[in-house]
C-alpha positions in Angstrom: 228.5 31.8 -42.0 228.0 30.0 -38.7 225.2 30.1 -36.2 227.9 30.1 -33.6 228.8 33.7 -34.3 226.5 36.6 -33.5 227.0 39.4 -36.1 225.9 43.0 -35.6 223.2 44.1 -37.9 225.7 46.3 -39.8 228.1 43.4 -40.3 225.2 40.9 -41.2 223.9 43.3 -43.9 227.4 43.9 -45.3 228.1 40.1 -45.5 224.7 39.5 -47.1 225.4 42.1 -49.7 228.9 41.0 -50.3 230.4 44.3 -49.1 233.9 44.4 -47.6 234.2 43.7 -43.9 237.3 44.0 -41.8 237.7 42.1 -38.5 239.4 43.7 -35.5 240.7 42.0 -32.4 239.7 43.1 -28.9 242.7 42.0 -26.8 244.4 45.3 -27.7 241.4 47.1 -26.2 241.5 45.3 -22.9 245.2 44.6 -22.5 247.0 46.9 -25.0 246.1 50.3 -23.7 244.7 52.0 -20.7 241.1 53.4 -20.3 239.8 55.6 -21.8 242.3 55.9 -24.6 241.7 52.2 -25.5 238.0 52.8 -26.1 238.7 56.0 -28.0 241.2 54.3 -30.2 239.0 51.3 -30.9 236.1 53.6 -32.0 238.5 55.7 -34.1 239.8 52.6 -35.9 236.2 51.6 -36.7 235.5 55.1 -38.0 238.6 54.9 -40.3 237.4 51.6 -41.8 234.0 53.0 -42.5 235.5 56.1 -44.1 237.4 53.8 -46.5 234.1 52.1 -47.6 234.3 48.9 -45.5 232.5 47.7 -42.4 234.4 47.1 -39.1 233.7 43.9 -37.1 235.4 44.1 -33.7 235.5 40.5 -32.3 235.0 39.4 -28.7 233.2 36.9 -26.5 230.3 38.3 -24.5 228.3 36.2 -22.1 229.7 33.1 -23.8 228.6 34.2 -27.2 231.1 34.7 -30.1 230.5 38.2 -31.5 231.7 39.7 -34.8 230.7 43.4 -34.7 230.3 45.2 -31.4 228.1 48.0 -30.3 229.8 51.1 -28.7 228.6 50.1 -25.2 230.2 46.6 -25.7 233.5 48.2 -26.7 233.2 50.5 -23.6 232.6 47.4 -21.4 235.8 45.7 -22.7 237.9 48.9 -22.4 236.6 49.8 -18.9 237.2 46.2 -17.6 240.7 46.3 -19.0 243.2 43.8 -17.7 240.3 42.2 -15.7 238.9 40.9 -19.0 240.1 37.4 -19.8 242.5 37.1 -22.8 241.1 34.4 -25.0 243.2 32.5 -27.5 241.8 29.7 -29.7 242.2 27.1 -26.9 240.1 29.2 -24.5 237.0 29.7 -26.7 235.2 26.5 -25.8 235.6 27.2 -22.0 234.4 30.8 -22.4 231.3 29.5 -24.3 230.7 26.8 -21.6 231.2 29.3 -18.7 229.2 32.0 -20.4 231.9 34.4 -19.7 233.3 37.5 -21.4 236.7 37.7 -23.0 238.9 39.7 -25.4 240.1 37.8 -28.4 243.7 37.5 -29.6 244.9 37.3 -33.2 244.4 33.5 -33.3 240.8 33.5 -31.8 239.8 36.6 -33.8 240.8 34.7 -37.0 238.8 31.7 -36.1 235.6 33.7 -35.2 236.0 35.9 -38.3 236.3 32.8 -40.5 233.2 31.3 -39.0 231.3 34.5 -39.7 232.5 34.6 -43.3 234.9 37.5 -42.9 238.2 37.0 -44.8 240.2 40.2 -43.9 241.5 41.0 -40.4 243.6 44.1 -39.5 245.8 44.2 -36.5 249.0 45.8 -35.2 251.5 43.0 -34.8 251.0 39.2 -34.7 252.6 36.9 -32.1 255.3 34.5 -33.1 258.3 32.6 -31.9 259.6 34.0 -28.6 263.3 34.4 -27.9 264.7 31.4 -26.2 261.9 29.2 -27.7 264.4 26.4 -28.3 264.3 25.8 -24.5 260.8 27.2 -23.6 258.8 26.1 -26.7 257.0 29.5 -26.4 255.4 29.9 -29.8 252.2 31.9 -30.3 249.1 30.1 -31.4 248.7 33.0 -34.0 251.1 31.1 -36.3 249.2 27.8 -36.0 245.9 29.6 -36.7 247.4 31.2 -39.8 248.3 27.7 -41.1 244.7 26.4 -40.9 242.2 29.3 -41.1 241.5 31.1 -44.5 241.8 34.7 -43.3 244.2 37.3 -44.5 245.9 39.0 -41.5 247.1 42.5 -42.4 249.7 43.7 -39.8 252.8 45.7 -39.4 254.7 42.5 -39.1 255.3 40.7 -35.8 256.0 42.1 -32.4 259.6 43.3 -32.1 260.2 41.5 -28.8 260.0 38.2 -30.7 262.7 36.2 -32.5 261.7 37.5 -35.9 264.0 35.1 -38.0 262.5 32.1 -36.2 259.0 33.5 -36.6 259.5 33.6 -40.4 261.1 30.2 -40.4 258.1 28.7 -38.5 255.7 30.4 -40.9 257.5 28.8 -43.8 257.3 25.4 -42.0 253.6 25.9 -41.6 253.3 26.9 -45.3 251.9 30.3 -44.6 252.6 32.9 -47.3 254.1 36.1 -46.0 253.5 39.0 -48.4 255.4 42.3 -48.2 253.0 45.1 -49.1 255.1 47.6 -50.9 258.2 46.2 -49.3 260.8 43.4 -49.8 261.6 43.3 -46.1 259.7 41.9 -43.2 258.5 44.9 -41.0 259.1 44.8 -37.2 255.9 46.3 -35.8 257.1 49.8 -34.6 259.9 49.7 -37.2 259.7 49.4 -41.0 263.0 47.4 -41.1 264.1 44.1 -39.7 266.8 43.2 -42.1 264.9 40.0 -43.0 264.0 39.6 -46.7 260.6 38.5 -48.1 260.3 36.6 -51.4 256.7 37.7 -52.1 255.8 41.3 -52.7 252.5 43.0 -53.7 252.2 46.7 -54.4 248.5 47.2 -54.9 245.3 46.0 -53.3 244.3 44.2 -56.5 247.6 42.2 -56.4 246.9 41.2 -52.8 243.3 40.2 -53.7 244.6 38.1 -56.6 247.1 36.3 -54.4 244.4 35.6 -51.7 242.0 34.2 -54.3 244.7 31.9 -55.6 245.7 30.8 -52.0 242.1 30.0 -51.1 241.6 28.0 -54.3 244.5 25.8 -53.2 243.3 25.2 -49.6 242.4 26.7 -46.2 245.5 28.4 -45.0 245.7 32.0 -44.2 248.0 34.7 -45.5 250.1 37.3 -43.6 250.1 40.6 -45.3 253.0 42.6 -43.8 252.2 46.3 -44.2 255.0 48.5 -42.7 254.2 51.3 -40.4 254.3 54.7 -42.1 257.7 56.4 -42.1 256.5 59.3 -40.0 255.3 57.0 -37.2 258.1 54.5 -37.0 260.7 54.1 -34.3 264.0 53.0 -35.9 264.9 49.4 -35.3 268.2 50.2 -33.6 266.3 52.3 -31.0 263.8 49.6 -30.4 266.6 47.0 -30.0 
């Protein structure tokens, strides 16, 4: 654990007692949905995690301090501020600390703060990746770089469908990041279960995922992307998304 990160009392006790903690990002609260649905959703996700026996740790920067675990009024502040809240990737953390400003964390910065707090599991909707046309723009999300160097498992419904998904997987391979299909042999595409892109690692139970993570972290410090498809009843078919 790091003195740089302020943990809520709930998260601190869970970490001390070696109980499961799940990190959550805050960019989706500020920039992903409108108020007040964003706050209601964030609190509902925290409730669902508690009902499953784990402790939620929503991550953000408040007054220049890195936080893992927010109070309800802090989540309300982020949601009410909305798009006016700075969006902080890893490169932005130092300036936010220096300026003593607030900010909502992306996948990349949430991973880094979670790792510093001693949290190894992070749940989100979809990660960033290689953008279409990146051969000319070089627009590649820092999420992928962070996965290559930070020992946190990111559980998501794949990568955002607007991205170049084949190149995203290619870049993850180049960065030596394992991509694990949870109950699937195919990389999910956020709103859709199917992308047509095969995965060569599959786990079907939480115990299998945990075993893989333990082996990965024995070898080094890289993260793991656990691709967990959206449930059938909630998906939008890939053809419709396209």
